[in-house]
C-alpha positions as MATLAB code, in Angstrom:
seq = 'XXXXXXXXXXXXXXXXXXXXXXXXXXXXXXXXXXXXXXXXXXXXXXXXXXXXXXXXXXXXXXXXXXXXXXXXXXXXXXXXXX';
ca = [
      60.629   87.316   54.843;
      62.714   90.120   56.091;
      61.205   93.643   56.036;
      62.409   97.001   56.403;
      60.169   99.222   58.487;
      61.929  102.677   57.987;
      58.637  104.260   56.254;
      56.735  103.297   59.410;
      59.082  104.659   61.697;
      59.663  108.010   59.820;
      55.814  108.376   59.270;
      55.131  107.774   63.035;
      57.800  110.593   63.943;
      57.019  112.623   60.944;
      60.514  112.701   59.805;
      61.407  113.393   56.203;
      63.799  111.314   54.288;
      65.656  114.430   53.348;
      66.213  115.307   56.946;
      67.677  111.747   57.520;
      70.047  112.189   54.478;
      71.334  115.548   55.847;
      71.794  114.124   59.464;
      73.354  110.817   58.485;
      75.245  111.453   55.440;
      73.505  108.378   53.780;
      72.915  108.734   50.039;
      69.280  109.514   49.125;
      69.344  106.612   46.695;
      70.308  104.162   49.510;
      67.553  105.742   52.042;
      64.837  105.447   49.041;
      65.633  101.651   48.894;
      65.320  101.090   52.575;
      62.202  103.442   52.897;
      60.350  101.545   50.027;
      61.598   98.094   51.493;
      63.512   97.202   48.213;
      66.796   96.439   49.902;
      68.285   93.090   48.809;
      71.149   93.137   51.312;
      71.543   95.522   54.472;
      74.535   97.383   54.985;
      75.666   97.367   58.491;
      77.070  100.961   58.515;
      73.786  102.247   57.029;
      71.709  100.331   59.787;
      73.940  101.458   62.489;
      73.657  105.169   61.376;
      69.839  104.900   61.013;
      69.529  103.182   64.549;
      71.604  105.847   66.133;
      69.775  108.694   64.342;
      66.431  107.459   65.207;
      67.357  106.096   68.501;
      65.726  102.754   67.856;
      66.845   99.123   68.272;
      67.620   97.233   65.112;
      64.423   94.985   65.797;
      62.235   98.125   65.512;
      63.825   98.981   62.017;
      64.119   95.419   60.604;
      61.450   92.769   61.247;
      61.004   89.108   60.163;
      57.509   88.360   58.997;
      56.259   84.730   58.686;
      54.957   83.982   55.172;
      51.533   82.971   56.343;
      51.071   86.380   58.207;
      51.342   88.136   54.787;
      48.269   86.135   53.783;
      46.263   85.888   57.056;
      43.873   88.888   56.229;
      42.991   87.263   52.856;
      42.328   83.894   54.506;
      40.405   85.309   57.221;
      38.244   87.413   54.981;
      37.391   84.416   52.781;
      36.538   82.271   55.757;
      34.153   84.722   57.254;
      32.323   85.161   53.827;
      31.731   81.275   53.352;
];
């Protein structure tokens, strides 16, 4: 599963979405989709602007998670309680 980590990056740097909107010219609705990880397809121009503004590599903004990693804490927790 591909995930967008914009909320994590902005939170760590204490940057507001509205500040990113003003600085990059990206529409608020678009940034909200990226921030809430509800993007169905990634726009190269948007990703480029975000990476340039935040001074991060693409891999810091977009990550691929293995499906089993999503459920690892649940599996681990149930094994411990057995």
